[in-house]
C-alpha positions as CSV (number, residue, x, y, z in Angstrom):
1,M,-43.9,91.0,-60.5
2,N,-47.4,90.9,-58.7
3,Q,-46.5,92.1,-55.1
4,N,-48.0,91.1,-51.4
5,I,-48.6,94.9,-50.1
6,T,-50.7,96.6,-47.6
7,T,-51.2,99.6,-46.0
8,S,-50.5,98.8,-42.6
9,K,-46.4,98.8,-41.1
10,R,-48.1,97.0,-37.7
11,L,-49.7,94.3,-40.1
12,I,-46.3,93.8,-41.7
13,R,-44.7,93.2,-38.4
14,N,-47.3,91.0,-37.0
15,T,-47.4,88.6,-40.5
16,K,-43.4,88.9,-40.7
17,N,-42.8,85.2,-40.0
18,F,-45.3,83.5,-42.0
19,L,-45.9,86.1,-45.1
20,T,-43.3,88.8,-47.3
21,I,-45.6,91.7,-48.0
22,K,-44.6,95.3,-48.6
23,Y,-45.7,98.8,-47.5
24,Y,-47.8,100.5,-49.8
25,S,-45.5,103.9,-50.7
26,L,-45.5,105.9,-53.8
27,F,-43.8,103.5,-55.5
28,Y,-46.6,101.2,-55.7
29,K,-48.9,103.6,-56.5
30,I,-47.3,105.0,-59.5
31,Q,-46.7,102.0,-61.0
32,N,-50.5,100.5,-60.8
33,K,-49.3,96.8,-61.5
34,Q,-51.6,93.9,-60.9
35,N,-50.9,93.8,-56.9
36,S,-52.1,91.5,-54.2
37,F,-54.1,94.0,-51.3
38,Y,-53.0,92.4,-47.3
39,G,-55.5,93.9,-44.7
40,W,-56.6,92.6,-41.5
41,G,-59.8,91.1,-41.1
42,K,-62.8,93.3,-41.6
43,K,-61.0,96.1,-39.7
44,E,-59.4,99.3,-41.5
45,S,-56.5,97.6,-43.0
46,G,-58.8,95.1,-44.1
47,L,-61.2,97.4,-45.4
48,K,-58.6,99.5,-47.4
49,A,-57.4,96.3,-48.8
50,I,-60.7,94.9,-50.3
51,S,-61.5,99.6,-51.1
52,L,-58.1,99.5,-53.3
53,A,-58.4,95.9,-54.9
54,K,-61.5,97.0,-56.3
55,K,-60.3,100.5,-57.3
56,Q,-57.3,98.6,-59.8
57,N,-59.2,95.7,-60.6
58,S,-56.4,93.4,-58.4
59,S,-56.5,90.9,-55.3
60,F,-57.5,91.3,-51.8
61,V,-56.6,89.2,-49.2
62,L,-57.8,89.1,-45.6
63,L,-55.4,87.6,-42.9
64,E,-56.6,87.0,-39.3
65,D,-54.9,84.9,-36.1
66,G,-55.3,81.1,-36.2
67,F,-57.9,79.6,-33.8
68,I,-54.4,78.1,-32.1
69,R,-52.9,81.4,-31.6
70,S,-50.2,82.1,-29.1
71,M,-49.0,81.3,-25.4
72,D,-50.0,84.7,-23.5
73,L,-53.1,87.1,-25.5
74,G,-52.2,88.6,-28.8
75,I,-52.5,92.5,-26.6
76,K,-49.7,91.3,-24.9
77,G,-47.4,90.8,-27.6
78,S,-47.0,86.6,-27.5
79,P,-45.5,85.5,-30.7
80,S,-48.2,84.2,-32.6
81,F,-48.2,79.8,-33.8
82,S,-51.2,80.4,-36.7
83,L,-52.5,82.6,-39.4
84,V,-55.9,82.2,-41.7
85,E,-55.9,83.9,-45.3
86,D,-58.6,84.5,-47.2
87,K,-59.4,85.5,-50.7
88,K,-62.9,85.9,-50.1
89,G,-63.5,87.4,-47.0
90,I,-62.9,86.2,-43.3
91,Y,-64.2,83.4,-41.1
92,Y,-66.3,85.4,-38.9
93,D,-67.9,87.6,-41.6
94,A,-71.3,85.3,-42.2
95,T,-72.5,88.5,-44.5
96,S,-70.8,87.4,-47.4
97,E,-69.0,84.1,-48.4
98,S,-65.1,83.3,-47.1
99,D,-62.7,80.5,-48.1
100,L,-63.5,78.7,-44.9
101,E,-66.9,78.5,-45.7
102,N,-66.0,77.2,-49.6
103,I,-63.4,74.1,-48.3
104,L,-66.5,73.2,-45.8
105,N,-68.7,73.5,-48.1
106,S,-67.2,71.3,-51.0
107,Y,-63.9,69.6,-50.1
108,D,-64.3,66.6,-50.2
109,F,-63.6,65.1,-46.5
110,N,-64.3,61.2,-47.3
111,A,-61.3,60.7,-49.8
112,D,-58.9,61.9,-47.4
113,E,-58.4,59.9,-44.4
114,A,-54.8,60.9,-43.6
115,L,-56.4,64.5,-42.9
116,I,-59.4,63.4,-40.7
117,Q,-56.6,61.0,-38.8
118,K,-54.8,64.2,-38.4
119,A,-57.6,66.3,-36.7
120,E,-58.6,63.2,-34.8
121,E,-54.8,63.1,-33.4
122,A,-54.9,67.2,-32.8
123,I,-58.3,67.0,-31.0
124,D,-57.3,64.5,-28.1
125,L,-54.0,66.3,-27.9
126,I,-56.1,69.3,-27.2
127,K,-58.4,67.5,-24.7
128,K,-55.4,66.3,-22.9
129,H,-53.2,68.7,-22.5
130,H,-56.0,71.9,-22.9
131,I,-54.9,73.6,-25.6
132,S,-56.8,76.1,-26.7
133,K,-56.7,80.0,-28.4
134,Y,-54.6,81.4,-25.8
135,N,-52.5,79.6,-23.5
136,N,-51.6,81.3,-20.7
137,A,-54.0,80.4,-18.3
138,A,-54.3,77.7,-15.5
139,N,-57.1,75.1,-15.2
140,I,-59.8,75.9,-12.9
141,S,-59.6,74.0,-9.3
142,D,-60.9,71.0,-8.8
143,D,-62.9,72.4,-6.0
144,F,-63.8,75.4,-7.4
145,F,-67.5,74.1,-8.1
146,K,-69.5,73.9,-5.2
147,D,-72.8,72.2,-6.8
148,E,-71.8,68.6,-7.4
149,G,-74.4,66.6,-9.2
150,K,-76.7,70.1,-10.5
151,K,-76.4,70.4,-13.9
152,R,-74.5,73.8,-15.1
153,I,-74.9,75.6,-17.9
154,L,-72.0,78.3,-19.2
155,I,-73.0,81.2,-20.7
156,I,-70.0,82.8,-22.7
157,A,-70.0,86.9,-23.3
158,Q,-68.1,88.8,-25.5
159,T,-66.0,91.7,-25.7
160,A,-67.6,95.1,-26.4
161,G,-67.5,96.0,-30.4
162,D,-65.8,92.6,-31.3
163,A,-66.0,92.4,-35.2
164,S,-67.4,89.3,-34.8
165,L,-70.3,89.9,-33.0
166,E,-70.9,93.4,-36.3
167,Y,-70.5,90.1,-39.1
168,G,-71.4,87.3,-37.3
169,V,-74.6,89.2,-37.1
170,G,-74.2,88.4,-33.1
171,N,-75.7,91.8,-32.4
172,K,-79.2,90.7,-33.2
173,F,-79.4,88.9,-29.7
174,T,-78.3,90.7,-26.3
175,T,-76.1,88.8,-23.7
176,K,-78.7,89.5,-21.5
177,Q,-81.2,87.5,-23.2
178,M,-78.7,84.7,-23.9
179,I,-78.7,84.7,-20.3
180,D,-83.0,85.0,-19.7
181,E,-83.6,82.1,-21.9
182,A,-80.7,80.2,-21.2
183,M,-82.4,79.7,-17.1
184,N,-86.1,79.5,-18.5
185,E,-84.8,76.6,-20.7
186,N,-82.7,74.9,-18.2
187,L,-84.9,75.4,-14.4
188,N,-83.0,73.3,-12.5
189,A,-79.3,74.4,-13.3
190,S,-76.6,76.0,-12.4
191,I,-75.6,79.1,-14.9
192,Y,-73.0,80.6,-15.1
193,L,-71.6,83.6,-17.2
194,K,-68.2,83.5,-18.1
195,I,-66.3,86.8,-18.8
196,H,-63.9,87.8,-21.9
197,P,-59.8,87.4,-21.1
198,D,-59.3,90.7,-22.4
199,V,-62.1,92.4,-20.2
200,L,-60.4,90.8,-17.1
201,V,-56.9,92.4,-18.1
202,G,-59.1,95.6,-18.5
203,K,-58.5,96.0,-22.5
204,K,-61.9,95.7,-23.3
205,E,-65.5,96.4,-22.4
206,S,-67.7,93.5,-22.0
207,D,-70.5,92.5,-23.7
208,I,-73.1,92.9,-21.0
209,K,-72.7,95.6,-17.5
210,R,-72.7,94.0,-14.3
211,E,-76.2,95.6,-13.4
212,E,-77.6,94.0,-16.1
213,I,-76.7,90.4,-15.0
214,P,-79.3,88.3,-12.9
215,K,-78.0,87.5,-9.0
216,E,-79.4,83.9,-9.7
217,C,-76.3,84.2,-12.7
218,I,-73.1,83.0,-11.2
219,V,-70.0,85.6,-12.9
220,L,-66.7,83.7,-13.9
221,D,-64.1,86.7,-13.5
222,E,-60.6,84.7,-13.3
223,D,-58.8,84.2,-16.4
224,V,-59.0,80.3,-17.0
225,N,-57.7,78.1,-19.0
226,S,-61.1,77.7,-21.1
227,I,-60.5,73.3,-22.1
228,S,-60.5,73.1,-18.7
229,L,-63.5,75.2,-17.8
230,L,-65.5,73.8,-20.2
231,K,-65.0,70.3,-19.1
232,N,-67.7,71.4,-16.1
233,F,-70.8,71.9,-18.6
234,S,-72.4,70.0,-20.8
235,K,-74.2,73.1,-22.6
236,V,-72.9,76.8,-23.6
237,Y,-74.9,79.0,-25.0
238,T,-72.7,82.0,-27.7
239,K,-73.5,84.0,-30.0
240,T,-69.8,84.1,-32.0
241,S,-67.2,83.1,-29.6
242,G,-64.4,80.6,-30.2
243,M,-65.1,78.5,-27.6
244,G,-67.9,77.8,-29.2
245,M,-66.0,75.3,-30.6
246,E,-63.9,73.9,-28.3
247,A,-67.3,73.4,-26.5
248,L,-68.0,70.9,-29.8
249,I,-64.5,70.0,-29.0
250,L,-66.0,68.7,-26.5
251,G,-68.7,66.7,-27.5
252,L,-70.8,69.7,-25.7
253,E,-74.4,70.7,-26.4
254,V,-73.9,74.2,-28.0
255,V,-76.7,77.1,-28.9
256,C,-75.8,79.7,-31.8
257,Y,-77.3,83.1,-31.4
258,G,-75.2,84.7,-34.0
259,L,-73.8,82.8,-37.1
260,P,-70.0,82.1,-36.2
261,Y,-67.7,79.9,-38.5
262,Y,-68.5,76.4,-37.0
263,A,-72.2,77.3,-37.2
264,G,-74.9,76.0,-40.1
265,W,-73.6,72.6,-40.1
266,G,-75.3,70.3,-38.1
267,L,-73.5,70.2,-35.3
268,T,-75.1,73.8,-33.7
269,L,-78.7,74.8,-32.4
270,D,-79.1,77.7,-33.9
271,K,-81.2,80.9,-33.7
272,Q,-80.2,82.1,-37.7
273,S,-79.6,80.2,-40.6
274,C,-76.9,80.8,-43.1
275,A,-78.7,80.1,-47.1
276,R,-75.1,79.2,-48.2
277,R,-73.6,76.5,-45.4
278,T,-75.8,73.4,-47.6
279,R,-74.0,70.8,-45.3
280,E,-74.1,68.4,-42.7
281,L,-70.5,67.7,-41.3
282,S,-68.9,66.2,-38.4
283,M,-67.1,67.7,-35.8
284,E,-63.9,66.1,-37.1
285,E,-64.5,67.5,-40.4
286,L,-65.6,70.8,-39.6
287,F,-62.1,70.8,-37.2
288,A,-60.4,69.6,-40.4
289,G,-61.6,72.5,-42.3
290,A,-61.0,75.3,-40.1
291,Y,-57.9,74.4,-37.7
292,I,-56.1,72.4,-40.7
293,L,-57.0,73.5,-44.1
294,Y,-57.3,77.0,-43.7
295,T,-54.7,77.6,-40.8
296,R,-51.2,78.5,-41.8
297,Y,-48.9,77.5,-39.2
298,Y,-45.3,78.5,-38.1
299,N,-43.4,77.6,-34.2
300,P,-41.9,80.9,-32.9
301,Y,-40.0,79.0,-30.5
302,R,-37.8,77.2,-33.6
303,K,-38.3,79.6,-35.9
304,R,-39.7,77.1,-38.6
305,P,-43.4,76.5,-40.5
306,S,-44.9,74.5,-39.2
307,D,-48.4,71.9,-38.5
308,I,-51.0,71.7,-36.2
309,I,-49.0,69.0,-34.5
310,D,-45.9,70.6,-33.8
311,V,-47.7,73.7,-32.7
312,I,-49.7,71.2,-29.6
313,N,-46.3,69.5,-28.6
314,E,-44.3,73.1,-28.7
315,I,-47.4,74.9,-26.6
316,V,-46.8,71.7,-23.8
317,L,-43.6,71.9,-23.3
318,Q,-43.7,75.8,-23.1
319,K,-46.3,75.3,-20.2
320,K,-43.7,72.4,-18.8
321,K,-41.1,75.5,-19.4
322,A,-43.4,78.1,-17.3
323,K,-43.9,75.7,-14.4
324,H,-40.3,75.0,-14.4
325,E,-40.2,71.8,-14.4
326,K,-37.3,70.0,-15.2
327,I,-36.0,69.8,-19.4
328,Y,-33.3,67.8,-20.6
329,D,-31.4,68.4,-23.6
330,A,-32.1,65.4,-25.5
331,L,-34.4,61.8,-24.3
332,A,-32.4,58.9,-25.8
333,L,-34.2,56.1,-26.5
334,G,-33.2,52.8,-28.2
335,D,-32.0,49.0,-28.1
336,S,-29.4,48.3,-25.4
337,H,-26.8,50.2,-27.2
338,I,-28.4,54.0,-26.5
339,R,-26.8,53.1,-22.7
340,V,-23.5,54.7,-23.9
341,F,-25.4,58.2,-22.6
342,E,-25.6,56.6,-19.5
343,Y,-21.6,56.8,-19.8
344,G,-20.7,60.1,-17.6
345,L,-18.1,60.8,-19.8
346,L,-19.8,61.5,-22.8
347,S,-23.6,63.4,-21.6
348,K,-22.4,65.9,-19.1
349,I,-18.5,66.0,-20.0
350,A,-17.7,65.6,-23.4
351,L,-21.3,66.9,-25.1
352,G,-21.5,69.0,-21.6
353,K,-25.5,68.2,-22.1
354,D,-28.3,66.8,-19.5
355,I,-29.1,63.3,-21.7
356,K,-32.3,61.3,-20.1
357,T,-31.6,57.8,-21.5
358,L,-34.3,55.0,-21.5
359,Y,-33.1,51.7,-23.2
360,I,-35.2,48.4,-24.6
361,A,-33.1,45.4,-24.3
362,G,-34.0,43.9,-28.1
363,A,-36.2,46.6,-29.5
364,T,-36.0,46.1,-32.7
365,A,-36.7,47.8,-35.7
366,R,-39.2,46.0,-37.3
367,G,-41.0,45.4,-34.2
368,I,-41.6,49.0,-33.3
369,K,-44.6,48.8,-35.2
370,N,-46.5,46.4,-33.3
371,L,-48.1,47.6,-30.0
372,N,-47.8,44.1,-28.6
373,S,-44.6,43.3,-28.9
374,Q,-42.4,41.1,-26.6
375,T,-40.6,43.9,-25.4
376,Q,-43.7,46.8,-25.8
377,S,-40.7,49.1,-26.9
378,Q,-43.3,51.0,-28.9
379,N,-45.3,51.9,-26.0
380,R,-42.6,52.0,-23.6
381,F,-41.3,54.9,-25.8
382,L,-44.2,56.9,-26.1
383,V,-45.7,56.7,-22.6
384,A,-41.4,58.0,-21.9
385,L,-42.4,60.8,-24.2
386,E,-45.3,62.0,-22.7
387,E,-43.6,61.4,-19.4
388,Y,-40.3,63.9,-19.6
389,N,-39.8,66.8,-21.0
390,Y,-36.9,67.6,-23.6
391,N,-35.3,69.5,-26.7
392,K,-34.9,66.6,-28.7
393,I,-34.8,62.7,-28.8
394,I,-32.4,60.7,-30.0
395,I,-32.2,57.6,-31.0
396,T,-30.7,53.7,-32.2
397,L,-32.5,50.3,-33.5
398,G,-31.3,48.3,-36.1
399,E,-28.5,46.4,-34.7
400,V,-30.6,43.5,-33.2
401,D,-32.6,42.9,-37.0
402,T,-29.7,43.5,-39.4
403,A,-27.0,41.6,-36.9
404,Y,-29.8,38.3,-35.8
405,I,-33.4,38.9,-36.1
406,I,-33.8,39.3,-39.9
407,W,-31.2,36.1,-40.8
408,E,-32.7,34.2,-38.0
409,R,-36.5,34.6,-39.7
410,A,-35.3,34.1,-43.1
411,E,-34.0,30.8,-41.9
412,K,-36.8,29.6,-40.6
413,T,-39.6,30.8,-42.5
414,G,-37.8,30.7,-46.1
415,V,-38.8,34.2,-46.6
416,L,-36.2,36.9,-48.9
417,V,-33.5,39.0,-46.2
418,E,-34.4,41.6,-48.7
419,K,-38.1,41.5,-48.0
420,M,-37.9,41.9,-44.2
421,L,-35.1,44.5,-43.8
422,N,-37.5,46.5,-46.1
423,E,-39.8,46.0,-43.4
424,S,-37.9,47.1,-40.2
425,V,-36.9,50.0,-42.7
426,E,-40.2,51.4,-43.2
427,N,-41.8,50.1,-39.6
428,Y,-38.7,52.4,-37.9
429,Y,-39.2,55.3,-40.7
430,N,-42.6,55.5,-39.7
431,F,-42.0,55.7,-35.7
432,L,-39.4,58.1,-36.7
433,L,-42.1,60.2,-38.3
434,K,-44.1,59.9,-35.4
435,L,-40.8,61.0,-33.2
436,Q,-40.8,64.5,-34.7
437,S,-44.1,65.1,-33.9
438,Y,-42.6,65.3,-30.4
439,A,-38.8,67.4,-30.9
440,P,-36.7,67.1,-33.4
441,V,-35.3,64.1,-34.1
442,I,-31.2,62.9,-34.1
443,I,-31.1,59.5,-35.4
444,L,-27.8,57.5,-34.9
445,S,-26.8,54.5,-37.5
446,A,-26.9,51.3,-36.1
447,P,-23.6,50.1,-34.7
448,L,-22.2,47.5,-36.9
449,P,-22.0,43.4,-36.1
450,T,-18.7,42.7,-33.3
451,L,-18.8,39.1,-33.1
452,K,-16.3,37.6,-35.5
453,D,-17.2,34.0,-37.3
454,E,-14.7,32.2,-35.3
455,Q,-15.4,33.5,-32.3
456,E,-15.8,31.4,-29.7
457,C,-17.2,32.6,-26.2
458,N,-19.5,31.1,-23.2
459,D,-22.4,34.3,-22.9
460,T,-26.0,33.9,-23.1
461,V,-26.2,36.5,-26.1
462,H,-23.5,35.2,-28.2
463,A,-24.6,31.8,-28.0
464,I,-27.9,32.9,-29.6
465,R,-26.4,34.4,-32.2
466,R,-24.1,32.0,-33.4
467,T,-27.3,30.4,-34.9
468,V,-27.5,31.8,-37.5
469,K,-25.1,30.9,-40.5
470,A,-24.5,34.7,-41.8
471,S,-20.9,35.5,-42.0
472,Q,-20.0,38.9,-40.0
473,K,-19.1,40.5,-43.6
474,E,-23.1,39.6,-44.7
475,R,-24.1,40.9,-40.9
476,T,-22.5,44.1,-42.0
477,Q,-23.3,44.8,-45.4
478,L,-26.9,44.6,-43.9
479,T,-26.3,46.9,-41.4
480,L,-25.0,49.4,-44.0
481,A,-27.6,48.7,-46.0
482,F,-30.5,49.1,-43.4
483,N,-28.6,52.7,-42.6
484,Q,-28.5,54.3,-45.9
485,A,-32.1,53.5,-46.7
486,I,-33.1,55.5,-42.6
487,K,-30.3,58.1,-44.3
488,E,-31.8,58.7,-47.8
489,R,-35.3,58.6,-45.6
490,C,-34.5,61.2,-43.4
491,K,-33.3,64.0,-45.9
492,A,-36.8,64.8,-47.1
493,H,-37.2,66.6,-43.3
494,E,-36.3,68.5,-41.4
495,D,-36.6,67.6,-37.5
496,L,-35.2,64.4,-38.7
497,Q,-31.2,64.4,-38.7
498,F,-29.2,61.3,-39.4
499,I,-25.9,60.8,-38.0
500,D,-24.0,58.5,-40.1
501,L,-21.2,56.8,-38.5
502,D,-20.6,54.2,-40.1
503,S,-17.8,55.8,-42.5
504,S,-15.7,56.2,-39.3
505,S,-16.3,52.7,-38.1
506,L,-15.0,50.4,-40.9
507,N,-11.8,49.1,-41.0
508,K,-10.1,48.5,-44.4
509,E,-11.6,44.7,-44.8
510,S,-15.1,46.8,-44.1
511,L,-15.8,44.9,-41.0
512,V,-16.0,46.9,-37.5
513,S,-12.7,48.8,-36.6
514,S,-10.6,47.2,-34.0
515,W,-10.3,50.6,-31.9
516,L,-14.7,49.9,-31.0
517,L,-14.3,46.6,-30.1
518,D,-14.4,46.4,-25.9
519,P,-11.0,45.5,-25.1
520,K,-12.3,43.4,-22.3
521,N,-15.0,41.5,-23.2
522,R,-14.3,40.6,-27.1
523,C,-17.9,38.1,-26.9
524,N,-19.3,42.1,-26.1
525,H,-21.5,42.5,-29.3
526,H,-21.9,46.2,-27.8
527,Y,-19.2,49.2,-28.5
528,C,-16.4,50.1,-26.3
529,R,-18.4,52.5,-24.1
530,K,-15.6,54.5,-24.0
531,S,-14.6,54.6,-28.1
532,Y,-18.5,54.7,-28.6
533,G,-18.6,57.3,-26.6
534,L,-15.8,59.8,-27.9
535,L,-17.2,58.5,-31.5
536,L,-20.6,60.5,-30.3
537,A,-18.9,63.1,-28.3
538,W,-17.5,64.1,-31.2
539,K,-20.0,63.9,-34.2
540,L,-22.9,65.3,-31.9
541,R,-20.6,68.4,-30.5
542,N,-23.0,70.7,-32.5
543,V,-26.0,69.0,-33.2
544,I,-27.3,68.6,-29.6
């Protein structure tokens, strides 16, 4: 059996969340079987992996941190969100081909609309929340810059001995040359020099000495969030820094003196060329290739394989936690039935949880797709998702659909009930997929119809619902079908947990059990709050 092996015990420790790799012991040396040798970039373990693979006529895989790495610096031990694997070379080595370069040269981005949409979503989140490779630094203060109205140019210094400078042929130019050319090309602009974070914390040396920096150049020697910093500039000069890619994401002009992975695709002003890079790309295509297709993700805070959207949302949450902002155990969303979580006996006493509730009367599963619906439910829910901090999401929708709306529309338009049921299910399911990118989602089955056929009431809601001809039995069967369809779709998603209340809510006649009805108001289309609360407390006791 082919084994993944390495000569680096440190690599095994650092990649355990992503890969299973064995240490290259005497046992493997004696066996001399076909193995895949793993190493870290073009460092010692990587070069050793290449050498061993050549000797044993086997294969090698080089690893590196991804482009959204962690909350804090890697040298401080902050757990990693991402990893890249390359069987040809490594992305920062422009002297030979890499898997990333091949992806960018050949992938059919035009045929993968979903990929580009995901890339665009991630880019928007990066811009909005200032997501960078490291996410420990504060945003630059609003009053930092004193040169209002002047064009600002940023030069990015790197660390001395950076592998990307050697393999990205950035050492052909000095940082002093970059500064001199930037000053000559932008005579009336303010010129700033950004020092690398590892230099600021004393872990490494810079690729430019202090005495080489012209006095006209303003040195940025504070560790600030790179996206928030870059938003204040119009043009960036770099050798091979990853900040150059972040500048492209923000739409800045980027001059490259080396050959970083993002150069040579028609997006940068390049001082050198790479004959292997034969294609022009959009920024979204470049981003999709590097940040999505080339990179694998893991969420170390939730201990699960992940993707770029989940990772960004986790970083946003961890940033808020670091600021000690209030974090709810759950955010409860839904139609008026979700108000059961406002019942103190349920949330704070029975569950012992702090739950924030947002209900929208009349919200429907069918209408959740429509941004211009009368209730504006999707817009209002999405605003709440951005406004509050929470660990999980609870949601219930569908009762308005199956107990009234579907029947009323069917009678008026002649459209089949089954067709409208499917529309409600699909619209709700697609919204649930969107929700899971924010946090794990708990879906409560829609409550069963409570209004009996022969019941006469004077309240407005009952009067409206009595206009449909469907019996309580028919409305109940439709609700059960709706819940079952949502339950089946949730099974394929780890972060969509469906809570089935139907078996605990039905009586022998397959109608809602009397113990769930409001004893003080038999015309109430909501469950008795106390009974419903006890049922949920039982079902959710080990879930939230």
